[in-house]
Structures are given as structure tokens and as C-alpha cells.
N, C-alpha and C positions, 0 to 999 in steps of 0.2 A: 196019304196024298190022294184024296178023292176029288171027284169032279164037283165043282160048286153048282148046286141045282139051279140057282138063279141065273148064273151065266149060261148054263146049258139051255134053260128055258128061253132066254133071250136070243141065243144063237138059233134055236129051233124056230122061234117065231120069225126071225129075220129071214131064214132060209125059206120058210113057207110063204112069207110075203113076197120075197123076190121071185119065187117060182110062180106064184099067182100073177104077179105083175108081168113076167115074161110070157106067160100063157095068154094074157090079155093082149099083149103087143102082137103076138104071133097070130091071134085070131082076127086082127084087123084086115080090112080089104087090101088087096095087093096094089095099093097106090104108092107104095114106098119107093123111094128113089134108090135106096141102098139095100142090097140083099144080104144073104147069109155069107156070101163070099167075103164081103167087106168086114162082117162081124168076125169071122175067123182070122182075117189078117190083122185087124185091130187088136183082137184078144191075144194073138201070138206076140205082137209087138209089145203090148203092155206087159204081158207075162215075162217076156225076154228081158225087158228093161228092169222090171222090178225084182225079178229073181236074180238076175246078174248083179244088180246093185246090192242085194242082200248078201250074196256070197262074197263079193268084193269088200263090202263093209265089214263082214265078219273077219275076213282075212286081214284087213287093214287094222281092225280094232285089236287084234292080237299083238300087234307091234307095240313096242314100248316107247316109240318116238312120236314124231309129229303126225304120223299117219293115223293116229287114233281119232283125231278131229274129223278128217274126211271120212274115215270109216264109220264113225257115229252118224254123220250126216247121211251117208249112203244107206245105213240101216233104217233111217227115218222114212225112206221111200216105201217101206213095207207097212207103214201105218195105214189104217187102223187095224187091219186084219191080224197083224203079228201079235196083238194082245191075246188072241185066242190060243196061242201056243205058249202062254205064260207058265203053264204047269211043267213044261219040260225045259225051262230056261236054264236050269242048272247043268244040263247036258248039252253042250254047245252043238255037237254034230246033230243030235236028235232035234234040237230046236231049229236048226237051219233047214233040215229036211222037212219037218212039219210045216215050217213057215213057207218053204218053197211050194209044198202041195197046196196050202191055203191060198197063196198068191196065184198059183196056176188056176185054181177053181174060181177065185173071185175076179180074175182078169176077164172072164166072160161076162160077168155082171157089169163091170166097168165099161167094157166094150159095147154091151147091149145098151147101156145108158147113153154112151156117146153117139152110137148109130141112131138111136131113137131121137135124140136131140137134133142130129143132123137131118133126119127125115122131117121132123116138125119144122125146122127152119126152112128147108127147101120147099115144103108144102105151103108154108105161109108166104114165101116169096113168089111162088108160081100162081097162087090162087088168091 
């Protein structure tokens, strides 16, 4: 059970590109309307919702009744990042933990994107 080199390369390129993009955003002049405090708040909110949904979805999916449907839908909130944890899918607890770490890390990327869009919209409206 080795690591797929193509998948590893793709993830590496995406991480480097995201880091470069975030550095470029940080290097812009301080005309931003929203600061790092909003970024942390949004990232924590996104992470809390997505990680909570993952854990609730896993718990509900273990049920043999009607709860499997909502459990499956809750697990879909972890897409697309959860595909990176496909190698440990056979071990449910490990998969959930790895998925939680991935979701926590990528919550900052999603929050940075949302704050960046909000800054661009507010700059366009004001100028």
C-alpha cells in the first residue's frame, strides 16, 4: 500500500500553488477591508462545520437504519479534500482523523479565498 506518485505530485503542486497565491495576496498593499482576524474566524467556522459534519456523518453511517442517508450526505461536506485520505479508508478511525486534519488545514485556504473575494467586492463597490 504505497503512495501513488501522481497523486502525491498533484497534491504537492496544489500546495505550492496555494502557498504562492497566499503570499501574493499577503504582499498587496493594506487597502484590504478585512484583516487576519476575520480570516481566523471564518477558517474556524468552516473547519468546525466541516469537521463536525464529518464526525456526525461517520457516526450516522455506522447505523443500519435510515440514518445512513443523512450520514452519507454529511460526509459529502468533506469533499474534495477527503479523497486525499483514500489510502486509510479501510480503517475508519484513522480515516476520520486524517480527514479532520486535512479539513482543518484546508479550511484556511477556503477562508482565504472567501476573504479575498469579499475584499475584491468591497474594493470594487467603493472605488
